[in-house]
C-alpha positions, 0 to 999 in steps of 0.5 A: 492459458498459464502453464502447469504449476512450477516445481516447489524448487522454484519457490524455494529459490525465493527464500535463498537470499534470506537464508544466505543473509541469515548464515552471514548474520555475524557480518552485519553490513554484508547480511543487510546488503544481501537481504536488501538486494535479495528483495530486488532478486525476488522482484526479478524472479516473479515479474519475469515469470521465472517462478511462475509464468505471468498470466497471458490473458492480457498484455503486461501493460493491461494487467498492472493492477493485479497483485503480482504487479502493483500490490507487490511493487508498492507493498513489498517495495515500501516494506523491503527496499526503503530502509537503505537510507536508514542503513546509510544513516547508521553508517554515518552518512547524511545526504549521501555524504559521509559526515560522521567520523565517530564509531558506528553504533554496532548494536543499531547496525545489528538490529538494522540487519536483523529487521532487513532479514525479516523484510526479505523473509516477509517479501518471499513469503508474501509473493509465494502466497500470490503465486501459488493462488495466481490462476488466470484467466478467471472464468466468470459467470457474468459480463458487461457490455464493453461499449458502455464501459466508459460511461459505466465507470463515470457513473460509478464515480459520480454515484459512489462519491455522494453515497460515501458522504452519506456514510460519513454522516451516519455514526459508526459507519464511517469506514464505508465512507473510506471504501466508497470514496476510494472506489469513486476515485478509482472509477473516475481515474479509470473513466478518464483513462478510457475517455481520452483514447475514445475522444469522448469530450464530455466524459473527458471534461467531467473526469478531468474535473473529478480528478482535479478535485480529488488531487486537490483534496489529496494536496490539502490532506497533509499526507503524502500517500494520497498525492503519490497514489493520485499520480501513480494510478492515473499513470498506470491506467494510461500506460496501455495507450500512452506508454511513451507519455507515461514513461516520459512524464509520470515517472519523473513527476513521481520522482519529483514528488518524493523529493519535494513532498516532505518539505511541502507536507511539513510546512503545510502541517505547520500552518494548517494544523496549527489553526492559524491559516485555512487550508487554501492559504496553508497550501499556497504557503507550503507550495511557495516555500517548497519551490523556493527552498534551498535544498542545501539548507533544508535537511527535511528530505534526508530526515524523511528518507531516513525516518519517515520513508521507512518504518525500520526504526520502529521495527527495531524498537519492537524487536528489542522489546519482544520477546526479551521483555514482552512475550510474543502475542500469539493469537491476541492480535487476531482476537482483537481484530475480530472485535474490530470487525463489529461496527460501532453502531451495533456495539457502542461501547466497543473498545477503541481500535486505535487505543488497542493498537497503541497499547502495544506501541506504548508497552514496547517503548516506541513512544511515550504515553504522553506523546500526542502522536500515532505510531501504529505498527506495520503488518510485518511488525504485528506478524513478528509480534505474534510468533516471531520468525514463524509469524512473519512467514505465516502471516505474510504468506497469508497476506499474499494469498488473500490479496490474490484470492480477492482479485480472482473473486472480483474478476469472477463477480464482475466479468473480468479484469477491468471492473473486477481487479482494476476497479473493485479490487483496487478501489475497495481493497486499496488498503492492501497496497500498504500493510498496516496493523492487523486490526485495521487491515482485517476489519477493512478487508472483511467489510470491503468483501461485504461491500463487494458482494452488495455491489455485485447484487446491485449491478445484477439487479439493474442489469449492468452485469449479465449472466454469460 
């Protein structure tokens, strides 16, 4: 059992890096570094259990999918730590070497430090929301027969995939396709992690085939996130039983993916999206080019690290226009999110969610209206656009609290961590790993919650979930 709730002073410690960076805001480089390193201090204080003890109902290796671990590492890590390359670029570095002897753009440096302070504040607020509501072990009224868990997970993967395709064919319900497709992938990957140590040959072959299929689909998607997530999730699920293998193989593979994926994706898109070649040929061309590329001649990786890995450049443009030229949005984005929740099948003339989001992008001058690109703001940007510094604190705290409460609810409904957090929470609410615009996030979380309740009722009806 967890110990008593920590004193409020320990939560206040999480905000000290932000406060210190704010006090030293006149020194932009120092302020940035304090805010940037502050997030690593926050990681240490939370993951070590100093703020609040880590749940002891399972070993750390067996609870990595809970919000305080994976959601924090991916969401906050991506948000708060990836801007370092952009910061180096501002200081005149390229490929980690000083190449510019021109004067540093002091205004750009000031804005970079400002946004990093918001990232640090957002990280502290986000993790506070998680920790305050983190209460394990969860008391569940239901349980699942453990001996049949491997087969159950495999059946989840097999059944949810065709059901997801069915939703894709129904106009106005395509969002359920993404939910169930992700759930199918998580179930198949978790089933593979269960089948390997149990040496269930049939299950293993089926799950490997399913995993390879999903990885190939990620490879030809043209996006880096599905590929990285495919490898990351398998590593996390295998870690409890194969710690040395995961540390020795999966960590280096993830680092290699970060190095080579920018080049692969760029070349794949040039060929596949132009319509000149099919996806199979484009994938082979991109793979050959990536493996044979000369890193000294190919600057796409630095461009990726600087402008694509982090979204700070876009954040800077929003802070330059709001509130100086465009007032804070207040609750307008929340109201638009309420509209987005209504399925198009019930409201055929519903305004396009994409267009609503892009309107604030155009208004801020982030991109030109004539540009054929999408540049949706991150969650923390929408939080800032709503109420500035106060908005960052309130909405990021709520983000962490909601993630934690959803994980607890899932464990209550599905008999514990494996089905609850590792499968249902990570499958249906995977969007919370990467915070996106209010409208998309709130819509997806709302309907994923409905889907969770429906799946719970189905599993009770077919006697897979049984009352304690």
